[in-house]
FIMI-251914 format. One line per 4 residues: number of its first residue (from 1); their letters; for each residue x, y, z of N, C-alpha, C. Coordinates in nm, 2 decimals, always signed. Layout:
BEGIN
NUM) A) X Y Z X Y Z X Y Z ~ ...
This chain:
BEGIN
1) MKKL) +2.77 +2.89 -5.27 +2.66 +2.91 -5.36 +2.72 +3.04 -5.41 ~ +2.73 +3.17 -5.34 +2.79 +3.27 -5.37 +2.91 +3.24 -5.49 ~ +3.04 +3.16 -5.51 +3.13 +3.16 -5.58 +3.05 +3.09 -5.72 ~ +2.95 +3.02 -5.68 +2.90 +2.98 -5.86 +2.75 +3.10 -5.89
5) IVGG) +2.74 +3.19 -5.85 +2.70 +3.33 -5.88 +2.77 +3.40 -5.89 ~ +2.91 +3.46 -5.83 +2.92 +3.50 -5.90 +3.03 +3.50 -6.01 ~ +3.07 +3.37 -6.06 +3.17 +3.33 -6.17 +3.05 +3.27 -6.28 ~ +2.87 +3.26 -6.23 +2.79 +3.27 -6.36 +2.78 +3.38 -6.40
9) AVIL) +2.78 +3.50 -6.31 +2.74 +3.59 -6.38 +2.84 +3.70 -6.45 ~ +2.96 +3.64 -6.43 +3.09 +3.70 -6.48 +3.10 +3.61 -6.66 ~ +3.11 +3.51 -6.64 +3.08 +3.46 -6.79 +2.95 +3.47 -6.88 ~ +2.82 +3.54 -6.80 +2.75 +3.59 -6.87 +2.79 +3.72 -6.92
13) SAGL) +2.85 +3.79 -6.86 +2.84 +3.90 -6.88 +2.99 +3.91 -7.01 ~ +3.05 +3.81 -7.01 +3.18 +3.83 -7.09 +3.09 +3.75 -7.24 ~ +3.01 +3.72 -7.23 +2.96 +3.64 -7.40 +2.98 +3.54 -7.43 ~ +2.98 +3.48 -7.27 +3.00 +3.32 -7.27 +3.15 +3.27 -7.36
17) AGTA) +3.23 +3.33 -7.30 +3.37 +3.35 -7.37 +3.46 +3.25 -7.32 ~ +3.38 +3.18 -7.20 +3.49 +3.09 -7.17 +3.42 +3.02 -7.01 ~ +3.52 +2.93 -6.94 +3.46 +2.85 -6.84 +3.51 +2.99 -6.73 ~ +3.40 +3.00 -6.65 +3.43 +3.08 -6.52 +3.43 +2.99 -6.38
21) TAAV) +3.60 +3.07 -6.35 +3.62 +3.03 -6.20 +3.55 +3.13 -6.09 ~ +3.59 +3.16 -6.00 +3.57 +3.21 -5.84 +3.67 +3.20 -5.77 ~ +3.73 +3.26 -5.69 +3.86 +3.28 -5.59 +3.81 +3.33 -5.51 ~ +3.81 +3.33 -5.38 +3.84 +3.39 -5.25 +3.94 +3.46 -5.17
25) ITWD) +3.94 +3.57 -5.17 +4.07 +3.67 -5.20 +4.05 +3.74 -5.05 ~ +4.18 +3.76 -4.95 +4.17 +3.86 -4.84 +4.28 +3.99 -4.90 ~ +4.26 +4.07 -4.85 +4.33 +4.20 -4.84 +4.34 +4.26 -4.67 ~ +4.44 +4.27 -4.66 +4.52 +4.32 -4.53 +4.49 +4.51 -4.55
29) TISN) +4.40 +4.52 -4.51 +4.44 +4.72 -4.53 +4.46 +4.78 -4.43 ~ +4.63 +4.76 -4.38 +4.64 +4.86 -4.30 +4.83 +4.82 -4.34 ~ +4.92 +4.91 -4.22 +5.05 +4.93 -4.33 +5.12 +4.83 -4.29 ~ +5.21 +4.82 -4.35 +5.34 +4.72 -4.37 +5.24 +4.56 -4.34
33) SSTT) +5.15 +4.54 -4.40 +5.13 +4.41 -4.37 +5.23 +4.29 -4.48 ~ +5.24 +4.20 -4.39 +5.34 +4.09 -4.47 +5.28 +3.99 -4.60 ~ +5.12 +4.06 -4.60 +5.02 +3.93 -4.73 +5.01 +4.05 -4.82 ~ +4.98 +4.20 -4.79 +4.89 +4.25 -4.91 +5.04 +4.38 -4.89
37) ADAC) +5.06 +4.44 -5.01 +5.16 +4.56 -5.04 +5.04 +4.69 -5.07 ~ +5.09 +4.80 -4.99 +5.01 +4.92 -5.00 +5.07 +5.00 -5.03 ~ +5.03 +5.10 -5.10 +5.10 +5.23 -5.12 +4.99 +5.36 -5.15 ~ +4.99 +5.44 -5.10 +4.87 +5.59 -5.09 +4.95 +5.70 -5.18
41) TNGV) +4.92 +5.76 -5.27 +4.89 +5.91 -5.32 +4.89 +5.99 -5.20 ~ +4.90 +6.12 -5.25 +4.88 +6.23 -5.14 +4.77 +6.33 -5.15 ~ +4.75 +6.40 -5.06 +4.67 +6.47 -5.03 +4.48 +6.46 -5.08 ~ +4.39 +6.58 -5.09 +4.27 +6.53 -5.05 +4.24 +6.50 -5.20
45) GNAC) +4.14 +6.35 -5.18 +4.09 +6.29 -5.32 +4.21 +6.21 -5.36 ~ +4.27 +6.16 -5.25 +4.38 +6.09 -5.29 +4.36 +5.94 -5.32 ~ +4.41 +5.81 -5.32 +4.39 +5.68 -5.30 +4.49 +5.57 -5.26 ~ +4.48 +5.49 -5.20 +4.55 +5.42 -5.17 +4.52 +5.23 -5.21
49) TFTK) +4.59 +5.17 -5.28 +4.56 +5.05 -5.36 +4.68 +4.96 -5.26 ~ +4.59 +4.85 -5.30 +4.64 +4.71 -5.21 +4.70 +4.59 -5.28 ~ +4.77 +4.53 -5.30 +4.81 +4.46 -5.41 +4.83 +4.31 -5.34 ~ +4.78 +4.18 -5.42 +4.83 +4.07 -5.36 +4.81 +4.00 -5.50
53) GTEI) +4.94 +3.93 -5.50 +4.96 +3.86 -5.64 +4.89 +3.95 -5.75 ~ +4.82 +3.94 -5.86 +4.79 +4.00 -5.94 +4.64 +4.11 -5.93 ~ +4.62 +4.07 -5.82 +4.49 +4.16 -5.81 +4.54 +4.26 -5.71 ~ +4.43 +4.42 -5.76 +4.43 +4.49 -5.71 +4.35 +4.58 -5.66
57) LTAR) +4.31 +4.65 -5.51 +4.21 +4.66 -5.48 +4.25 +4.80 -5.42 ~ +4.20 +4.92 -5.47 +4.18 +5.04 -5.47 +4.11 +5.09 -5.39 ~ +4.09 +5.17 -5.29 +4.05 +5.23 -5.20 +4.06 +5.45 -5.17 ~ +3.94 +5.48 -5.18 +3.94 +5.60 -5.19 +3.83 +5.68 -5.09
61) AYAT) +3.84 +5.82 -5.02 +3.75 +5.83 -4.92 +3.70 +5.97 -4.95 ~ +3.55 +5.98 -4.89 +3.46 +6.10 -4.91 +3.42 +6.11 -4.78 ~ +3.30 +6.27 -4.74 +3.25 +6.25 -4.63 +3.17 +6.34 -4.66 ~ +3.03 +6.35 -4.60 +2.92 +6.42 -4.63 +2.99 +6.55 -4.64
65) NDNA) +2.92 +6.69 -4.69 +2.92 +6.80 -4.67 +2.86 +6.86 -4.54 ~ +2.79 +6.81 -4.47 +2.72 +6.84 -4.36 +2.73 +6.73 -4.24 ~ +2.63 +6.79 -4.11 +2.69 +6.74 -4.03 +2.59 +6.63 -3.95 ~ +2.50 +6.64 -4.06 +2.34 +6.54 -4.03 +2.37 +6.42 -4.10
69) GSGA) +2.52 +6.43 -4.23 +2.49 +6.27 -4.23 +2.42 +6.27 -4.37 ~ +2.36 +6.37 -4.44 +2.23 +6.37 -4.53 +2.29 +6.44 -4.61 ~ +2.42 +6.47 -4.63 +2.46 +6.60 -4.73 +2.52 +6.51 -4.86 ~ +2.58 +6.62 -4.97 +2.67 +6.55 -5.04 +2.79 +6.55 -5.02
73) FEKA) +2.82 +6.41 -5.11 +3.00 +6.35 -5.08 +3.07 +6.44 -5.10 ~ +3.21 +6.48 -5.07 +3.30 +6.55 -5.12 +3.43 +6.48 -5.10 ~ +3.55 +6.51 -5.16 +3.62 +6.46 -5.13 +3.71 +6.44 -5.03 ~ +3.81 +6.28 -4.96 +3.85 +6.35 -4.82 +3.99 +6.29 -4.86
77) TITV) +4.08 +6.27 -4.74 +4.20 +6.18 -4.75 +4.20 +6.07 -4.69 ~ +4.22 +5.94 -4.77 +4.24 +5.87 -4.69 +4.39 +5.79 -4.66 ~ +4.38 +5.72 -4.58 +4.57 +5.72 -4.51 +4.53 +5.54 -4.43 ~ +4.64 +5.50 -4.44 +4.65 +5.39 -4.42 +4.75 +5.32 -4.28
81) YSGG) +4.69 +5.30 -4.18 +4.73 +5.31 -4.02 +4.82 +5.14 -4.01 ~ +4.85 +5.13 -3.91 +4.92 +5.02 -3.87 +4.75 +4.92 -3.77 ~ +4.67 +5.02 -3.76 +4.51 +4.96 -3.72 +4.41 +5.00 -3.83 ~ +4.45 +4.99 -3.94 +4.37 +4.98 -4.07 +4.35 +5.11 -4.14
85) IGVK) +4.23 +5.14 -4.23 +4.21 +5.27 -4.32 +4.13 +5.37 -4.23 ~ +4.18 +5.52 -4.18 +4.12 +5.61 -4.17 +4.10 +5.74 -4.29 ~ +4.02 +5.80 -4.26 +3.98 +5.91 -4.34 +4.01 +6.06 -4.27 ~ +4.06 +6.16 -4.31 +4.06 +6.31 -4.30 +3.96 +6.39 -4.37
89) NPDQ) +3.86 +6.44 -4.33 +3.83 +6.53 -4.40 +3.92 +6.70 -4.44 ~ +3.85 +6.74 -4.50 +3.95 +6.87 -4.55 +3.91 +7.00 -4.52 ~ +3.77 +6.98 -4.46 +3.71 +7.16 -4.38 +3.68 +7.11 -4.30 ~ +3.69 +7.00 -4.16 +3.63 +6.92 -4.05 +3.75 +6.95 -3.92
93) VGRS) +3.71 +6.99 -3.81 +3.79 +6.95 -3.71 +3.69 +6.89 -3.61 ~ +3.74 +6.77 -3.55 +3.69 +6.69 -3.43 +3.56 +6.78 -3.35 ~ +3.49 +6.73 -3.30 +3.39 +6.78 -3.22 +3.41 +6.77 -3.06 ~ +3.38 +6.61 -3.07 +3.42 +6.58 -2.93 +3.53 +6.54 -2.84
97) YSNN) +3.61 +6.50 -2.95 +3.76 +6.46 -2.90 +3.88 +6.54 -2.88 ~ +3.92 +6.62 -3.02 +3.97 +6.73 -3.01 +3.94 +6.80 -3.13 ~ +4.03 +6.92 -3.15 +3.97 +7.03 -3.29 +4.09 +7.02 -3.40 ~ +4.16 +6.87 -3.41 +4.23 +6.87 -3.54 +4.17 +6.71 -3.58
101) ENDS) +4.19 +6.73 -3.77 +4.13 +6.56 -3.78 +4.27 +6.49 -3.81 ~ +4.44 +6.60 -3.80 +4.53 +6.49 -3.77 +4.51 +6.44 -3.64 ~ +4.45 +6.42 -3.51 +4.46 +6.39 -3.40 +4.38 +6.28 -3.38 ~ +4.38 +6.17 -3.29 +4.36 +6.04 -3.22 +4.21 +6.09 -3.13
105) PDHA) +4.06 +6.07 -3.20 +4.04 +5.97 -3.30 +3.98 +5.98 -3.46 ~ +4.02 +6.14 -3.47 +3.93 +6.22 -3.54 +3.99 +6.19 -3.70 ~ +4.11 +6.11 -3.70 +4.15 +6.04 -3.82 +4.11 +5.90 -3.89 ~ +4.05 +5.87 -3.76 +3.94 +5.73 -3.84 +3.83 +5.77 -3.88
109) IDND) +3.78 +5.66 -3.96 +3.64 +5.64 -4.00 +3.50 +5.72 -3.90 ~ +3.45 +5.81 -3.91 +3.41 +5.84 -3.80 +3.25 +5.89 -3.88 ~ +3.14 +5.92 -3.77 +3.04 +6.03 -3.77 +3.02 +6.16 -3.67 ~ +3.15 +6.13 -3.61 +3.12 +6.27 -3.49 +3.16 +6.45 -3.64
113) GRDD) +3.08 +6.48 -3.59 +3.04 +6.59 -3.77 +3.01 +6.54 -3.85 ~ +3.06 +6.56 -3.97 +3.09 +6.51 -4.13 +3.06 +6.36 -4.13 ~ +3.02 +6.27 -4.19 +2.98 +6.13 -4.20 +3.07 +6.12 -4.28 ~ +3.18 +6.02 -4.26 +3.33 +5.93 -4.39 +3.29 +5.84 -4.41
117) LVVF) +3.34 +5.82 -4.54 +3.29 +5.67 -4.56 +3.39 +5.64 -4.65 ~ +3.45 +5.54 -4.69 +3.57 +5.48 -4.77 +3.49 +5.39 -4.90 ~ +3.54 +5.43 -5.02 +3.49 +5.35 -5.12 +3.62 +5.30 -5.16 ~ +3.59 +5.12 -5.20 +3.68 +5.05 -5.25 +3.68 +4.99 -5.38
121) EFSN) +3.73 +5.00 -5.49 +3.69 +4.98 -5.63 +3.78 +4.89 -5.62 ~ +3.70 +4.73 -5.73 +3.77 +4.62 -5.74 +3.80 +4.60 -5.90 ~ +3.94 +4.55 -5.92 +3.97 +4.52 -6.07 +3.87 +4.46 -6.19 ~ +3.81 +4.35 -6.09 +3.70 +4.29 -6.16 +3.57 +4.35 -6.11
125) SLFD) +3.51 +4.34 -6.21 +3.38 +4.42 -6.20 +3.25 +4.32 -6.14 ~ +3.29 +4.23 -6.09 +3.19 +4.13 -5.99 +3.26 +4.11 -5.84 ~ +3.23 +4.12 -5.73 +3.31 +4.12 -5.63 +3.14 +4.12 -5.51 ~ +3.19 +3.99 -5.44 +3.13 +3.93 -5.33 +3.18 +3.95 -5.18
129) LDSF) +3.13 +4.07 -5.10 +3.17 +4.04 -4.91 +3.14 +3.94 -4.88 ~ +3.26 +3.89 -4.83 +3.21 +3.74 -4.69 +3.22 +3.80 -4.59 ~ +3.31 +3.89 -4.55 +3.37 +3.92 -4.43 +3.46 +4.06 -4.44 ~ +3.48 +4.10 -4.31 +3.56 +4.19 -4.31 +3.59 +4.24 -4.15
133) QIGW) +3.71 +4.30 -4.12 +3.75 +4.35 -3.97 +3.79 +4.47 -3.98 ~ +3.77 +4.51 -3.83 +3.84 +4.65 -3.79 +3.96 +4.63 -3.73 ~ +4.09 +4.72 -3.73 +4.19 +4.68 -3.68 +4.16 +4.77 -3.52 ~ +4.13 +4.89 -3.54 +4.16 +4.98 -3.43 +4.00 +5.03 -3.38
137) RDND) +3.96 +5.06 -3.29 +3.82 +5.16 -3.27 +3.85 +5.25 -3.15 ~ +3.73 +5.36 -3.11 +3.71 +5.43 -3.03 +3.57 +5.43 -2.99 ~ +3.53 +5.49 -2.88 +3.41 +5.49 -2.82 +3.28 +5.43 -2.85 ~ +3.28 +5.37 -3.01 +3.17 +5.29 -3.05 +3.21 +5.24 -3.21
141) SDIR) +3.17 +5.14 -3.24 +3.18 +5.07 -3.38 +3.05 +5.05 -3.47 ~ +2.97 +5.16 -3.46 +2.84 +5.05 -3.53 +2.89 +5.09 -3.70 ~ +2.89 +4.99 -3.75 +2.89 +4.98 -3.94 +2.85 +4.96 -4.06 ~ +2.78 +5.02 -4.15 +2.70 +4.97 -4.21 +2.79 +4.97 -4.37
145) WWIG) +2.69 +4.91 -4.45 +2.80 +4.87 -4.59 +2.70 +4.90 -4.69 ~ +2.76 +4.90 -4.84 +2.70 +4.90 -4.96 +2.74 +4.84 -5.07 ~ +2.67 +4.75 -5.15 +2.76 +4.70 -5.26 +2.72 +4.72 -5.42 ~ +2.77 +4.73 -5.50 +2.71 +4.75 -5.63 +2.80 +4.83 -5.74
149) GASL) +2.73 +4.88 -5.82 +2.80 +4.99 -5.90 +2.87 +4.92 -6.04 ~ +2.81 +4.81 -6.06 +2.86 +4.70 -6.17 +2.92 +4.79 -6.29 ~ +2.78 +4.88 -6.33 +2.79 +4.95 -6.46 +2.86 +5.08 -6.46 ~ +2.93 +5.14 -6.33 +2.94 +5.30 -6.31 +3.08 +5.26 -6.39
153) GANF) +3.17 +5.16 -6.42 +3.30 +5.20 -6.52 +3.41 +5.20 -6.38 ~ +3.56 +5.23 -6.43 +3.66 +5.23 -6.33 +3.69 +5.39 -6.28 ~ +3.74 +5.38 -6.17 +3.76 +5.54 -6.14 +3.62 +5.65 -6.10 ~ +3.49 +5.55 -6.12 +3.37 +5.67 -6.07 +3.42 +5.80 -5.97
157) DFTG) +3.37 +5.86 -5.99 +3.40 +5.98 -5.91 +3.25 +6.00 -5.77 ~ +3.23 +6.01 -5.71 +3.12 +6.00 -5.61 +3.10 +6.14 -5.57 ~ +3.19 +6.20 -5.61 +3.13 +6.37 -5.57 +3.02 +6.42 -5.59 ~ +2.96 +6.46 -5.50 +2.79 +6.50 -5.53 +2.70 +6.41 -5.45
161) QTFS) +2.73 +6.27 -5.48 +2.65 +6.13 -5.45 +2.55 +6.17 -5.31 ~ +2.50 +6.09 -5.27 +2.46 +6.09 -5.12 +2.44 +5.97 -5.06 ~ +2.45 +5.95 -4.95 +2.38 +5.80 -4.91 +2.25 +5.77 -4.95 ~ +2.13 +5.82 -4.96 +2.00 +5.81 -5.04 +2.02 +5.79 -5.21
165) SLSG) +2.11 +5.84 -5.25 +2.14 +5.82 -5.42 +2.19 +5.70 -5.42 ~ +2.28 +5.62 -5.37 +2.32 +5.50 -5.35 +2.23 +5.39 -5.49 ~ +2.13 +5.39 -5.46 +2.04 +5.30 -5.48 +2.04 +5.30 -5.62 ~ +2.04 +5.42 -5.64 +1.98 +5.48 -5.80 +2.09 +5.45 -5.84
169) LGFN) +2.21 +5.44 -5.80 +2.34 +5.39 -5.86 +2.39 +5.22 -5.91 ~ +2.26 +5.15 -5.85 +2.27 +5.02 -5.88 +2.36 +4.95 -5.76 ~ +2.36 +5.03 -5.63 +2.40 +4.99 -5.49 +2.27 +4.91 -5.42 ~ +2.34 +4.81 -5.35 +2.18 +4.75 -5.21 +2.27 +4.73 -5.10
173) SSGG) +2.23 +4.77 -5.00 +2.24 +4.80 -4.87 +2.25 +4.70 -4.81 ~ +2.35 +4.63 -4.74 +2.34 +4.49 -4.69 +2.33 +4.49 -4.52 ~ +2.26 +4.62 -4.47 +2.25 +4.63 -4.28 +2.40 +4.67 -4.30 ~ +2.40 +4.65 -4.14 +2.57 +4.65 -4.08 +2.57 +4.59 -3.97
177) FNNV) +2.66 +4.59 -3.90 +2.66 +4.56 -3.73 +2.69 +4.67 -3.68 ~ +2.66 +4.63 -3.55 +2.64 +4.74 -3.42 +2.77 +4.70 -3.32 ~ +2.89 +4.74 -3.27 +3.01 +4.79 -3.18 +3.07 +4.67 -3.21 ~ +3.12 +4.66 -3.32 +3.18 +4.56 -3.39 +3.32 +4.58 -3.29
181) AINT) +3.41 +4.42 -3.28 +3.52 +4.41 -3.20 +3.67 +4.42 -3.30 ~ +3.78 +4.47 -3.27 +3.85 +4.50 -3.31 +3.92 +4.35 -3.33 ~ +3.98 +4.32 -3.46 +4.06 +4.22 -3.47 +3.92 +4.08 -3.50 ~ +3.79 +4.08 -3.53 +3.71 +3.99 -3.53 +3.63 +4.00 -3.65
185) TKSV) +3.64 +3.86 -3.71 +3.60 +3.85 -3.82 +3.43 +3.86 -3.86 ~ +3.39 +3.93 -3.93 +3.24 +3.99 -3.93 +3.20 +3.93 -4.04 ~ +3.11 +3.81 -4.03 +3.11 +3.75 -4.21 +2.93 +3.78 -4.17 ~ +2.97 +3.82 -4.35 +2.89 +3.89 -4.45 +2.74 +3.78 -4.49
189) SGDE) +2.62 +3.80 -4.47 +2.51 +3.74 -4.61 +2.46 +3.81 -4.71 ~ +2.43 +3.71 -4.78 +2.39 +3.76 -4.90 +2.48 +3.76 -5.00 ~ +2.41 +3.77 -5.14 +2.44 +3.76 -5.24 +2.50 +3.85 -5.35 ~ +2.47 +3.99 -5.31 +2.51 +4.11 -5.36 +2.61 +4.10 -5.45
193) TGRY) +2.63 +4.15 -5.61 +2.75 +4.17 -5.57 +2.78 +4.31 -5.69 ~ +2.91 +4.36 -5.70 +2.95 +4.46 -5.76 +3.08 +4.53 -5.79 ~ +3.09 +4.65 -5.84 +3.26 +4.67 -5.88 +3.29 +4.78 -5.76 ~ +3.19 +4.79 -5.66 +3.22 +4.91 -5.57 +3.15 +4.88 -5.43
197) LIFA) +3.22 +4.89 -5.34 +3.21 +4.84 -5.25 +3.23 +4.93 -5.09 ~ +3.11 +4.96 -5.03 +3.11 +5.15 -4.93 +3.16 +5.08 -4.79 ~ +3.23 +5.13 -4.70 +3.18 +5.11 -4.57 +3.18 +5.26 -4.52 ~ +3.11 +5.28 -4.42 +3.07 +5.41 -4.33 +3.03 +5.38 -4.18
201) PSLQ) +3.02 +5.45 -4.11 +2.95 +5.43 -3.97 +2.82 +5.45 -3.97 ~ +2.72 +5.40 -3.89 +2.61 +5.44 -3.87 +2.55 +5.56 -3.88 ~ +2.47 +5.55 -3.97 +2.36 +5.73 -3.98 +2.33 +5.76 -3.86 ~ +2.32 +5.88 -3.84 +2.21 +5.90 -3.72 +2.19 +6.10 -3.83
205) DTVR) +2.07 +6.10 -3.71 +1.99 +6.20 -3.80 +2.05 +6.35 -3.72 ~ +1.99 +6.46 -3.72 +2.05 +6.56 -3.71 +2.08 +6.62 -3.57 ~ +2.00 +6.53 -3.51 +1.99 +6.61 -3.35 +2.16 +6.48 -3.32 ~ +2.18 +6.40 -3.37 +2.30 +6.29 -3.34 +2.27 +6.21 -3.25
209) HSPP) +2.15 +6.22 -3.23 +2.10 +6.10 -3.10 +2.00 +5.99 -3.13 ~ +2.05 +5.87 -3.23 +1.94 +5.81 -3.32 +2.00 +5.70 -3.25 ~ +1.87 +5.58 -3.29 +1.94 +5.48 -3.30 +2.05 +5.42 -3.36 ~ +2.14 +5.36 -3.33 +2.11 +5.23 -3.25 +2.18 +5.30 -3.09
213) DSKY) +2.25 +5.34 -3.07 +2.27 +5.44 -2.97 +2.29 +5.57 -2.97 ~ +2.36 +5.64 -2.88 +2.32 +5.80 -2.90 +2.53 +5.81 -2.92 ~ +2.59 +5.74 -2.93 +2.75 +5.74 -2.93 +2.81 +5.76 -3.08 ~ +2.93 +5.84 -3.08 +2.99 +5.86 -3.20 +3.05 +5.77 -3.23
217) DYFK) +3.10 +5.70 -3.36 +3.13 +5.58 -3.42 +3.29 +5.63 -3.47 ~ +3.40 +5.55 -3.42 +3.51 +5.58 -3.49 +3.61 +5.46 -3.50 ~ +3.65 +5.39 -3.61 +3.68 +5.28 -3.66 +3.81 +5.27 -3.77 ~ +3.86 +5.16 -3.78 +3.97 +5.18 -3.90 +3.99 +5.06 -3.96
221) LSQI) +3.93 +5.01 -4.07 +3.90 +4.89 -4.17 +4.06 +4.86 -4.21 ~ +4.06 +4.74 -4.14 +4.16 +4.61 -4.14 +4.20 +4.53 -4.22 ~ +4.04 +4.49 -4.28 +4.03 +4.37 -4.38 +3.94 +4.33 -4.44 ~ +3.98 +4.31 -4.55 +3.83 +4.27 -4.70 +3.88 +4.11 -4.73
225) TGTL) +3.76 +4.04 -4.70 +3.75 +3.89 -4.76 +3.64 +3.88 -4.85 ~ +3.65 +3.83 -4.94 +3.51 +3.81 -5.09 +3.58 +3.72 -5.17 ~ +3.48 +3.71 -5.22 +3.49 +3.58 -5.37 +3.45 +3.71 -5.47 ~ +3.61 +3.65 -5.56 +3.65 +3.79 -5.68 +3.60 +3.66 -5.81
229) GTVV) +3.52 +3.71 -5.86 +3.47 +3.63 -6.00 +3.62 +3.62 -6.07 ~ +3.64 +3.54 -6.19 +3.75 +3.59 -6.26 +3.66 +3.46 -6.39 ~ +3.73 +3.53 -6.55 +3.69 +3.42 -6.64 +3.79 +3.38 -6.74 ~ +3.84 +3.22 -6.73 +3.85 +3.18 -6.81 +3.87 +3.20 -6.96
233) VPPP) +3.95 +3.24 -7.02 +3.94 +3.26 -7.22 +4.00 +3.15 -7.28 ~ +3.94 +3.10 -7.37 +3.99 +2.98 -7.43 +4.09 +3.04 -7.53 ~ +4.21 +2.96 -7.56 +4.32 +2.95 -7.64 +4.26 +3.05 -7.78 ~ +4.30 +3.11 -7.86 +4.25 +3.11 -7.97 +4.26 +3.01 -8.10
237) DPDP) +4.18 +2.98 -8.23 +4.20 +2.91 -8.24 +4.31 +2.91 -8.36 ~ +4.43 +2.84 -8.38 +4.49 +2.88 -8.42 +4.51 +2.86 -8.62 ~ +4.39 +2.81 -8.67 +4.38 +2.83 -8.80 +4.19 +2.90 -8.82 ~ +4.22 +3.01 -8.84 +4.05 +3.02 -8.83 +3.98 +3.04 -8.97
241) QTTV) +4.10 +2.98 -9.05 +4.03 +3.04 -9.19 +3.99 +2.84 -9.22 ~ +4.01 +2.75 -9.13 +3.95 +2.61 -9.16 +3.85 +2.63 -9.12 ~ +3.76 +2.55 -9.21 +3.64 +2.49 -9.19 +3.60 +2.35 -9.13 ~ +3.54 +2.34 -9.03 +3.50 +2.22 -8.98 +3.36 +2.19 -9.04
245) PEPG) +3.41 +2.07 -9.07 +3.27 +2.00 -9.16 +3.17 +1.97 -9.04 ~ +3.02 +2.00 -9.07 +2.93 +1.97 -8.99 +2.91 +1.83 -8.93 ~ +2.86 +1.77 -8.85 +2.86 +1.62 -8.85 +2.79 +1.52 -8.93 ~ +2.70 +1.55 -9.03 +2.64 +1.51 -9.11 +2.73 +1.52 -9.25
249) TAAL) +2.79 +1.59 -9.22 +2.86 +1.62 -9.39 +2.99 +1.51 -9.38 ~ +3.07 +1.54 -9.24 +3.17 +1.42 -9.27 +3.11 +1.27 -9.24 ~ +2.99 +1.23 -9.18 +2.97 +1.10 -9.21 +2.94 +1.09 -9.35 ~ +2.88 +1.19 -9.45 +2.87 +1.13 -9.59 +3.01 +1.09 -9.64
253) LGIA) +3.11 +1.19 -9.59 +3.23 +1.20 -9.68 +3.30 +1.06 -9.68 ~ +3.28 +1.00 -9.47 +3.32 +0.87 -9.49 +3.30 +0.80 -9.52 ~ +3.14 +0.79 -9.57 +3.08 +0.69 -9.64 +3.14 +0.69 -9.76 ~ +3.16 +0.79 -9.86 +3.19 +0.75 -9.97 +3.32 +0.74 -10.02
257) LAGL) +3.41 +0.77 -9.92 +3.55 +0.71 -9.90 +3.55 +0.58 -9.89 ~ +3.49 +0.50 -9.75 +3.47 +0.37 -9.78 +3.41 +0.30 -9.88 ~ +3.31 +0.35 -9.98 +3.28 +0.33 -10.08 +3.36 +0.31 -10.17 ~ +3.44 +0.43 -10.19 +3.57 +0.42 -10.31 +3.69 +0.31 -10.27
261) WASR) +3.73 +0.30 -10.15 +3.80 +0.19 -10.10 +3.74 +0.06 -10.12 ~ +3.61 +0.02 -10.10 +3.56 -0.13 -10.20 +3.55 -0.14 -10.32 ~ +3.55 -0.04 -10.36 +3.53 -0.06 -10.52 +3.70 -0.05 -10.58 ~ +3.79 -0.03 -10.54 +3.93 -0.02 -10.57 +3.95 -0.14 -10.51
265) RRKS) +3.92 -0.22 -10.39 +3.95 -0.33 -10.39 +3.93 -0.45 -10.50 ~ +3.79 -0.44 -10.51 +3.75 -0.53 -10.58 +3.77 -0.57 -10.69 ~ +3.84 -0.45 -10.78 +3.88 -0.44 -10.91 +4.04 -0.51 -10.90 ~ +4.13 -0.50 -10.76 +4.22 -0.54 -10.75 +4.21 -0.67 -10.75
């Protein structure tokens, strides 16, 4: 059903230009993957791309500008490790475990201090998340996600947005999972589609001891699988100037030619 919905939506958005198809694709978002090529730029606000065949997945990192998890997003640094994607905040040090964002586990996607998030952008404007995996965790791994933003266009900058403003940008929250185990596929239900997919740790309040538990979450995303819609465009008309007669006109022409042939045969 997901493939039909994604494919149908793509063909409608293309103005019925051709027949629609949909394909399930898996990106391994780890360093030195044997199936997915990865490359990253450097510095705060950088991007990492994951290439598989002709499809490219782009990932960027942000973090809230407060420790309550409700502040505006600011650009962070995204890095790909053997266990998956991690985030380094530009102006934060770890609170509970260390005092440096480069140290473990502060370079993971976490909510110890500022809340980290990873934004995935798909080259196709419609994507439906099927499942994901994490390849590393520490302490706890409660994870939530959003998908949407089909109308935002390419390379949208989420700076200044908040978790609460995502719905106004066309995102649907699909809930999340608690205490996710490493290297375990977590299947996602629902048929929400979008150009962007966002992952973040579980949101906690200013006291930092709210449900689902009182533990800080640290994890690295290692795999994304979903249904990617495509459009098959028919070949162009080789002779667009030629007018094809309507069925009724073609029938009348055929009758006239048959009558002419019969008349000439009688004269012969």
